[in-house]
N, C-alpha and C positions, 0 to 999 in steps of 0.2 A: 383381436387376438392374432398373434404371429402365426404364420403357416409353419407347420412342421417340415423340416428339410426332407427332401426325397431321400429314400434309403439307397445308398450306394456302398457296396462291399467289394473290395478288390478280390479277384479270383473267382467270383460267382457270375454266372450268366444272367444278363438283364434283358428283358423284353421291353423295348422302348417304342412309344408312339408319339409322333409330333404331328399336330393338326393345323390346318389353316383356320384363321379366325372366322367365326360364323360359318364354318364349312366351305369357305371360298376356296377356289382352286389355287394351289401353290405351284403348279406347273402348267404353263400355257402352251409349251411346245417341247420338242425333243431337246432343243438346245438348253432349256431350263433343266431338264432331267440330267443331261450330261454334266452341266455345271454343278448340280447338287452332288452327284456322285464323285466328281473331282474333289470337291470340298470334303466329302466323307473320307475318301482315301487319304487325302493330305492331313486332315486334322486327326484322324485315328492314329496315324503314324506319329504325329507330333506329341499326342497326349497319351500314348501307350494303351490304346484300346483295340482289342481284337474284334474284327467284324466277322461274324459267322454267317449271317444271312440278312437280306434286305428285300423290300418291295416298295416301289414308288407308285402310289395310287394318285388319283387326281387331286384330292384335297388332304391327304395325309401320307405319312411314311411309317413303315414298321421296320424295326431293326432288332437283331439279336446280337448282343455285345458282351464281351468280358473285359472289364477294365483292370489294368495292372495296379492302379493307385486309387486312393479315396476320391481325389478330385479330378481324375482323368476324364471320366464320363461327363460330368456336368460342364467342365471346361470345353470339351470337344463339342457338345451340343450348343453351348453358348456361341462358340466361334463360328460354327456352321450357320447358325441362325442369323447372326449379325452380318456375316459376309454375304450370305445368299440373299438376304433381303435388300442389302445395298445394291447388288448387281441386278436383282429382279426389278427393283423400282426404277433404276436407270434404264434398263432395257425396255421396259413397258410403259415408261412415262407416268409413273404413279408415285404416291407418297404414302407414308403411314405404315402401320403395322401389318404383318402378314400372318403371324402365328396366333393360335388360340392359347395365350398364356404359356405356362410351363409345360414342358414335355411330360408325358406319363411314363412311369417305369415300374416294373415289377421284377423281383428276383425269382428265379425258378430253380428247382432241384434238377440238376443236370441229368442224372441217371434216369429219372422218371419222365422228364418233360422236355429235354433239350431237342431231341429229334422231332418230337410232336410239335414243338414250337416252330421249328424250321418248316414243317409241313403246313402249319397254320398260316405262316407268313406267305408261303408259296401259293396257298389256296385263296388268298384274298381276292385276286382278280376273278376267280371262278365264282366265289360267293357273290361278288358284285355284278355278275352277269356280263363282264367285259369279254371273257374268253370261255371256251368250254374245257380247256385243259391248261394247267400251269405252264407247260412248255410253249404255249402259243403267246405268252405275255413276255415281251422283251425286257421289261424293266424290273426284273427280280433276279435273285441269285440262283433260282431253280435251275436254269440252263447250265450253270457251272457244275452243279452237283450231279447232274444226270449226263454229263459229258458232251453237251451241245455247244459249250463255249468255255473258254478259259479266262478266269479272272484271278491273276496271280496275287493280287492284293488281299483277297479273302483269306480268312484263317479257319480252315475246317477244324472242328472240334475233335478231340480224341475219340468221342463216341461215333463220329462219322467214319473215321479211319478204321474203327473196329468192325465196321459193317462188312468188310471183305478184305481179302489178301491182295487183290489187284484193283487198279482203277475201274476196270469194267465190272468187277463183282460189286464194288461199292456203289457204282452208278446204278446198276440194276437193282440192288437191294434198296437203295434210297428211293428210286422211282416207284418201286412196289409199295414202299411204306406210304408215300404221298398218295398213291392211288387208293389205298385202303383207309386213309385218314378221315374223309368227310363223314360227319355224323358220329364220330367216335367220342367216347367220354372225355379223353384228354383235350380234344378240341373245344368242347363246351367249358371245361375247367379253365383253359387258357383264356378264353373270351371273358369269362366272369372275373378272373384274377386281374387282367390288365385294366378293366374298366373300374374295378374297385381299388386299384393300386396296392393290392395285397400280395405278399409273397406266396408262392405256390410250391407245395411239397408235402411230404408226410410229417407226422407229428415230431419225429426226431429232428428232421431238417429244420422245422420251424423253431423248435426249442434251441437248437444250436445257433441259428441265425439271430434269435432274440438275445442270446447270451453275448454274441459278438457285437450286435448293434446296440444293446442295452436299451431296447424299446420294443413295444409290441409291433409285430409285423403281419399278423394274421388279420383277415377281414373281420370288421366289427359286425354285430348283428344289425340289420337295417332298421333305421328309425323312420324312414320315409319310403314312399313307393320307389321301386327300382326303375331306373331309366331303361327304356326299351332300346336295344341295340339294332340299328338297321344294317342292311347289307353294305351300305356305303361307309359305315362307321367301323366295320369289322377289321 
């Protein structure tokens, strides 16, 4: 039976995860991480995808993206995957695949979940026990949004701009939001949605999305035991 295509809808934010095969490391050093970010900047611009947030973990990456076109996101991810693996294998003297099949993607209702999703992404290194605060982790977009580093290629969403009238006000408001996010209901809902590959939003959002996509987008009732999500998978 053919796999159903991933749901990609222009103009909607998508929470994306790309994992290493069998949970293997996809970054062996900082040069790998820099190269992956270079490819993300380059390919996002080529394919018309706004990058709102990112985090590079040891064996997976999280992204928050809004594509301008139907095929922009999948083409961007395909290009990054192909180019990165080629360089990674050459650098480290290896062959074969690196990725765990296809990337995972879920659409989210911006007004309700976009800022929470940014916080979810920022908090990955904290949940994994790598750092005690998101600002201590150098390989995420958190530092940009709290004023510790400038990354001009990122595309802050309108909801972030609405957090304050000045850069300082927005940075302080966002830092406070992330600080209060752990354990909140939206964080649990985001984790569940991305692992089930289902869209996340209220009933009106889901209905509108299903009308646009002409297919079901909500999570199905589980027919088998749920997979336990570890801290390294989050």
